[in-house]
C-alpha positions as CSV (number, residue, x, y, z in Angstrom):
1,X,0.0,0.0,0.0
2,X,2.7,2.5,1.0
3,X,4.6,2.2,-2.3
4,X,1.4,2.6,-4.4
5,X,0.3,5.6,-2.4
6,X,3.7,7.2,-2.5
7,X,3.9,6.7,-6.3
8,X,0.4,8.3,-6.8
9,X,1.3,11.2,-4.4
10,X,4.7,11.9,-6.2
11,X,2.8,12.2,-9.5
12,X,1.3,15.4,-8.1
13,X,3.9,16.5,-5.5
14,X,7.3,15.3,-6.7
15,X,9.4,17.5,-4.4
16,X,7.4,17.1,-1.1
17,X,9.2,14.9,1.4
18,X,7.3,11.7,2.2
19,X,7.4,9.7,5.4
20,X,5.8,6.3,6.0
21,X,5.1,5.1,9.6
22,X,5.3,1.3,9.9
23,X,3.5,-0.2,12.8
24,X,5.9,-3.2,12.7
25,X,9.6,-3.6,11.9
26,X,10.7,-4.5,8.4
27,X,12.4,-7.7,9.8
28,X,14.4,-8.2,6.6
29,X,11.3,-8.2,4.3
30,X,12.5,-5.1,2.6
31,X,15.3,-2.5,2.9
32,X,13.9,0.9,4.1
33,X,16.9,2.7,2.5
34,X,15.8,1.6,-0.9
35,X,12.2,3.0,-0.6
36,X,11.1,6.3,-2.3
37,X,10.1,7.6,1.2
38,X,11.7,7.8,4.6
39,X,10.5,5.0,6.9
40,X,9.7,5.8,10.5
41,X,8.8,3.5,13.3
42,X,6.8,4.1,16.4
43,X,10.1,4.1,18.4
44,X,11.1,7.2,16.4
45,X,8.1,9.1,17.8
46,X,9.0,9.2,21.5
47,X,5.7,7.7,22.6
48,X,5.5,7.2,26.3
49,X,4.6,3.7,27.3
50,X,4.9,2.4,23.7
51,X,5.2,-1.2,24.8
52,X,1.9,-1.1,26.7
53,X,0.2,0.7,23.9
54,X,1.3,-1.9,21.4
55,X,-0.2,-4.7,23.5
56,X,-3.3,-2.9,24.7
57,X,-4.5,-1.9,21.2
58,X,-5.3,-3.9,18.1
59,X,-3.5,-3.1,14.9
60,X,-6.1,-0.6,13.6
61,X,-6.4,1.2,17.0
62,X,-2.7,1.3,17.3
63,X,-2.1,2.9,13.9
64,X,-4.9,5.4,14.7
65,X,-3.4,6.2,18.1
66,X,0.1,6.9,16.5
67,X,-1.2,9.6,14.1
68,X,-0.9,12.6,16.5
69,X,2.6,11.4,17.5
70,X,3.6,11.2,13.9
71,X,2.3,14.7,13.1
72,X,4.0,16.0,16.3
73,X,7.2,14.4,15.2
74,X,7.1,16.0,11.7
75,X,6.3,19.5,13.0
76,X,8.2,19.8,16.3
77,X,11.1,17.4,15.8
78,X,11.7,17.7,12.0
79,X,10.7,21.3,11.8
80,X,7.9,21.2,9.1
81,X,5.4,24.0,9.3
82,X,2.6,21.7,8.2
83,X,2.0,18.0,7.8
84,X,-0.6,16.0,6.0
85,X,-1.5,12.4,7.0
86,X,-2.9,10.0,4.4
87,X,-3.9,6.4,5.0
88,X,-1.9,4.2,2.7
89,X,-4.9,2.8,1.0
90,X,-5.7,6.2,-0.6
91,X,-4.8,6.8,-4.2
92,X,-4.0,10.4,-5.3
93,X,-5.8,11.4,-8.5
94,X,-5.1,15.1,-8.2
95,X,-2.9,17.5,-6.1
96,X,-4.1,18.3,-2.6
97,X,-4.2,22.0,-3.4
98,X,-7.6,22.7,-1.9
99,X,-6.6,21.1,1.4
100,X,-3.4,23.1,1.5
101,X,-5.3,26.3,0.7
102,X,-7.7,25.7,3.6
103,X,-4.8,24.9,5.9
104,X,-3.4,28.4,5.3
105,X,-6.2,29.9,7.5
106,X,-6.8,27.0,9.8
107,X,-5.1,24.8,12.3
108,X,-6.3,21.7,10.6
109,X,-8.4,20.3,7.8
110,X,-10.6,17.1,7.9
111,X,-12.8,15.4,5.3
112,X,-16.4,14.7,6.3
113,X,-18.0,11.4,5.4
114,X,-21.2,13.3,4.4
115,X,-21.9,16.7,2.9
116,X,-25.7,16.6,3.1
117,X,-28.1,14.9,5.6
118,X,-29.1,11.3,4.8
119,X,-32.6,10.8,3.4
120,X,-35.0,9.2,6.0
121,X,-35.8,6.3,3.6
122,X,-35.0,3.4,6.0
123,X,-32.1,2.3,3.8
124,X,-28.4,2.2,4.5
125,X,-26.3,4.0,5.3
126,X,-28.3,5.6,8.1
127,X,-27.4,8.0,10.9
128,X,-26.6,5.2,13.3
129,X,-24.0,3.8,10.9
130,X,-22.0,7.0,11.3
131,X,-21.8,6.5,15.1
132,X,-19.5,3.6,14.2
133,X,-17.8,5.0,11.1
134,X,-17.5,8.5,12.4
135,X,-18.4,11.9,11.0
136,X,-14.9,12.4,9.5
137,X,-12.6,10.2,7.5
138,X,-9.4,10.1,9.5
139,X,-7.6,8.8,6.5
140,X,-6.7,12.4,5.6
141,X,-5.7,14.9,8.3
142,X,-3.8,18.1,7.6
143,X,-2.4,20.2,10.4
144,X,-0.4,23.3,10.7
145,X,2.2,23.9,13.5
146,X,1.1,26.6,16.0
147,X,3.9,28.9,17.2
148,X,4.8,27.9,20.7
149,X,2.7,24.8,20.5
150,X,0.1,24.2,23.1
151,X,-0.3,22.9,26.6
152,X,0.4,19.3,27.6
153,X,-3.2,18.2,26.9
154,X,-3.2,19.8,23.5
155,X,0.1,18.3,22.6
156,X,-1.1,14.8,23.5
157,X,-4.1,15.4,21.3
158,X,-1.9,16.3,18.4
159,X,0.7,18.9,17.5
160,X,-0.5,21.6,19.8
161,X,-3.7,21.9,17.7
162,X,-7.3,21.2,18.4
163,X,-6.7,17.5,18.4
164,X,-7.6,16.9,14.8
165,X,-5.4,13.9,14.4
166,X,-7.2,11.4,16.5
167,X,-10.4,9.9,15.1
168,X,-12.2,10.0,18.5
169,X,-11.3,13.7,19.1
170,X,-12.0,14.6,15.5
171,X,-15.5,13.3,15.9
172,X,-16.1,16.0,18.5
173,X,-14.4,18.8,16.5
174,X,-17.6,20.5,15.3
175,X,-19.1,20.5,18.8
176,X,-15.9,21.4,20.6
177,X,-14.2,23.8,18.2
178,X,-15.6,27.2,17.2
179,X,-15.6,28.4,13.6
180,X,-16.0,25.1,11.7
181,X,-16.8,25.5,8.0
182,X,-17.3,23.0,5.2
183,X,-15.9,24.0,1.9
184,X,-15.9,21.7,-1.1
185,X,-15.9,18.5,0.9
186,X,-13.2,19.5,3.3
187,X,-13.7,20.8,6.8
188,X,-11.6,23.7,8.0
189,X,-11.3,24.3,11.7
190,X,-10.6,28.0,12.0
191,X,-8.1,29.4,14.5
192,X,-9.6,30.6,17.8
Protein backbone atom coordinates (compact mmCIF):
# COMPACT_ATOMS: atom_id res chain seq x y z
CA UNK A 1 0.00 0.00 0.00
CA UNK A 2 2.67 2.53 0.99
CA UNK A 3 4.58 2.18 -2.27
CA UNK A 4 1.42 2.57 -4.40
CA UNK A 5 0.27 5.58 -2.37
CA UNK A 6 3.72 7.18 -2.52
CA UNK A 7 3.88 6.73 -6.29
CA UNK A 8 0.44 8.31 -6.77
CA UNK A 9 1.34 11.19 -4.41
CA UNK A 10 4.66 11.87 -6.15
CA UNK A 11 2.84 12.24 -9.50
CA UNK A 12 1.30 15.44 -8.13
CA UNK A 13 3.86 16.53 -5.52
CA UNK A 14 7.28 15.33 -6.74
CA UNK A 15 9.36 17.50 -4.39
CA UNK A 16 7.43 17.06 -1.13
CA UNK A 17 9.20 14.87 1.44
CA UNK A 18 7.28 11.66 2.16
CA UNK A 19 7.42 9.73 5.42
CA UNK A 20 5.82 6.35 6.04
CA UNK A 21 5.14 5.12 9.56
CA UNK A 22 5.32 1.34 9.91
CA UNK A 23 3.49 -0.24 12.81
CA UNK A 24 5.88 -3.21 12.66
CA UNK A 25 9.58 -3.61 11.91
CA UNK A 26 10.74 -4.52 8.38
CA UNK A 27 12.40 -7.70 9.77
CA UNK A 28 14.40 -8.21 6.57
CA UNK A 29 11.32 -8.23 4.32
CA UNK A 30 12.53 -5.06 2.58
CA UNK A 31 15.30 -2.50 2.88
CA UNK A 32 13.88 0.87 4.06
CA UNK A 33 16.90 2.66 2.55
CA UNK A 34 15.77 1.62 -0.95
CA UNK A 35 12.23 2.99 -0.64
CA UNK A 36 11.11 6.26 -2.29
CA UNK A 37 10.14 7.59 1.16
CA UNK A 38 11.65 7.81 4.62
CA UNK A 39 10.49 4.97 6.87
CA UNK A 40 9.68 5.82 10.48
CA UNK A 41 8.84 3.45 13.30
CA UNK A 42 6.76 4.10 16.42
CA UNK A 43 10.06 4.07 18.36
CA UNK A 44 11.09 7.21 16.42
CA UNK A 45 8.07 9.11 17.76
CA UNK A 46 8.96 9.23 21.48
CA UNK A 47 5.65 7.68 22.56
CA UNK A 48 5.54 7.24 26.32
CA UNK A 49 4.65 3.69 27.32
CA UNK A 50 4.87 2.43 23.74
CA UNK A 51 5.17 -1.22 24.78
CA UNK A 52 1.91 -1.11 26.74
CA UNK A 53 0.21 0.74 23.89
CA UNK A 54 1.31 -1.93 21.37
CA UNK A 55 -0.16 -4.75 23.47
CA UNK A 56 -3.28 -2.94 24.68
CA UNK A 57 -4.50 -1.92 21.23
CA UNK A 58 -5.33 -3.89 18.12
CA UNK A 59 -3.49 -3.06 14.89
CA UNK A 60 -6.11 -0.58 13.62
CA UNK A 61 -6.45 1.19 16.97
CA UNK A 62 -2.66 1.28 17.35
CA UNK A 63 -2.12 2.91 13.94
CA UNK A 64 -4.89 5.40 14.67
CA UNK A 65 -3.36 6.21 18.05
CA UNK A 66 0.06 6.91 16.51
CA UNK A 67 -1.23 9.61 14.10
CA UNK A 68 -0.94 12.56 16.50
CA UNK A 69 2.56 11.44 17.52
CA UNK A 70 3.60 11.21 13.88
CA UNK A 71 2.28 14.69 13.14
CA UNK A 72 3.95 16.04 16.27
CA UNK A 73 7.24 14.43 15.22
CA UNK A 74 7.09 15.99 11.75
CA UNK A 75 6.28 19.47 13.00
CA UNK A 76 8.18 19.76 16.27
CA UNK A 77 11.14 17.45 15.78
CA UNK A 78 11.71 17.66 12.03
CA UNK A 79 10.66 21.32 11.75
CA UNK A 80 7.92 21.19 9.11
CA UNK A 81 5.38 24.02 9.34
CA UNK A 82 2.57 21.74 8.17
CA UNK A 83 1.97 18.04 7.77
CA UNK A 84 -0.62 15.97 5.97
CA UNK A 85 -1.48 12.43 6.97
CA UNK A 86 -2.90 10.00 4.40
CA UNK A 87 -3.91 6.41 5.01
CA UNK A 88 -1.85 4.22 2.71
CA UNK A 89 -4.94 2.83 0.97
CA UNK A 90 -5.67 6.23 -0.58
CA UNK A 91 -4.80 6.83 -4.24
CA UNK A 92 -4.00 10.39 -5.31
CA UNK A 93 -5.77 11.42 -8.51
CA UNK A 94 -5.06 15.15 -8.16
CA UNK A 95 -2.94 17.52 -6.07
CA UNK A 96 -4.10 18.33 -2.55
CA UNK A 97 -4.16 22.04 -3.42
CA UNK A 98 -7.59 22.73 -1.88
CA UNK A 99 -6.59 21.10 1.40
CA UNK A 100 -3.38 23.14 1.51
CA UNK A 101 -5.30 26.32 0.68
CA UNK A 102 -7.71 25.73 3.55
CA UNK A 103 -4.80 24.95 5.85
CA UNK A 104 -3.38 28.45 5.34
CA UNK A 105 -6.18 29.91 7.47
CA UNK A 106 -6.83 26.97 9.77
CA UNK A 107 -5.11 24.81 12.35
CA UNK A 108 -6.32 21.69 10.61
CA UNK A 109 -8.39 20.26 7.79
CA UNK A 110 -10.59 17.14 7.90
CA UNK A 111 -12.76 15.38 5.32
CA UNK A 112 -16.39 14.70 6.32
CA UNK A 113 -18.01 11.42 5.35
CA UNK A 114 -21.18 13.29 4.36
CA UNK A 115 -21.91 16.75 2.94
CA UNK A 116 -25.69 16.56 3.13
CA UNK A 117 -28.10 14.89 5.56
CA UNK A 118 -29.07 11.32 4.79
CA UNK A 119 -32.59 10.77 3.45
CA UNK A 120 -35.00 9.22 5.97
CA UNK A 121 -35.83 6.32 3.65
CA UNK A 122 -35.01 3.40 5.96
CA UNK A 123 -32.11 2.31 3.75
CA UNK A 124 -28.39 2.19 4.55
CA UNK A 125 -26.32 4.00 5.32
CA UNK A 126 -28.32 5.57 8.09
CA UNK A 127 -27.39 7.97 10.86
CA UNK A 128 -26.58 5.18 13.30
CA UNK A 129 -23.96 3.79 10.88
CA UNK A 130 -21.98 6.99 11.32
CA UNK A 131 -21.83 6.51 15.07
CA UNK A 132 -19.49 3.62 14.23
CA UNK A 133 -17.80 4.99 11.10
CA UNK A 134 -17.52 8.54 12.44
CA UNK A 135 -18.40 11.91 10.98
CA UNK A 136 -14.92 12.39 9.51
CA UNK A 137 -12.60 10.24 7.47
CA UNK A 138 -9.42 10.12 9.54
CA UNK A 139 -7.57 8.81 6.47
CA UNK A 140 -6.73 12.43 5.62
CA UNK A 141 -5.66 14.87 8.33
CA UNK A 142 -3.83 18.10 7.58
CA UNK A 143 -2.38 20.17 10.41
CA UNK A 144 -0.36 23.32 10.71
CA UNK A 145 2.15 23.94 13.46
CA UNK A 146 1.15 26.56 15.99
CA UNK A 147 3.91 28.91 17.17
CA UNK A 148 4.80 27.93 20.70
CA UNK A 149 2.71 24.77 20.49
CA UNK A 150 0.08 24.18 23.10
CA UNK A 151 -0.28 22.91 26.61
CA UNK A 152 0.42 19.33 27.56
CA UNK A 153 -3.17 18.21 26.90
CA UNK A 154 -3.22 19.83 23.47
CA UNK A 155 0.15 18.30 22.62
CA UNK A 156 -1.11 14.84 23.54
CA UNK A 157 -4.13 15.43 21.29
CA UNK A 158 -1.92 16.28 18.35
CA UNK A 159 0.68 18.90 17.47
CA UNK A 160 -0.54 21.63 19.83
CA UNK A 161 -3.68 21.89 17.68
CA UNK A 162 -7.34 21.25 18.41
CA UNK A 163 -6.70 17.51 18.39
CA UNK A 164 -7.63 16.89 14.78
CA UNK A 165 -5.38 13.88 14.37
CA UNK A 166 -7.23 11.38 16.53
CA UNK A 167 -10.44 9.93 15.12
CA UNK A 168 -12.22 10.03 18.48
CA UNK A 169 -11.28 13.66 19.12
CA UNK A 170 -11.96 14.58 15.49
CA UNK A 171 -15.52 13.30 15.85
CA UNK A 172 -16.15 15.99 18.47
CA UNK A 173 -14.43 18.79 16.54
CA UNK A 174 -17.59 20.54 15.29
CA UNK A 175 -19.05 20.54 18.80
CA UNK A 176 -15.86 21.39 20.65
CA UNK A 177 -14.22 23.81 18.23
CA UNK A 178 -15.64 27.18 17.18
CA UNK A 179 -15.65 28.37 13.59
CA UNK A 180 -16.03 25.14 11.65
CA UNK A 181 -16.83 25.53 7.99
CA UNK A 182 -17.31 22.99 5.23
CA UNK A 183 -15.87 23.96 1.88
CA UNK A 184 -15.88 21.68 -1.14
CA UNK A 185 -15.94 18.50 0.90
CA UNK A 186 -13.18 19.54 3.30
CA UNK A 187 -13.70 20.80 6.80
CA UNK A 188 -11.58 23.67 8.04
CA UNK A 189 -11.26 24.28 11.74
CA UNK A 190 -10.59 27.98 12.03
CA UNK A 191 -8.14 29.38 14.53
CA UNK A 192 -9.59 30.60 17.79
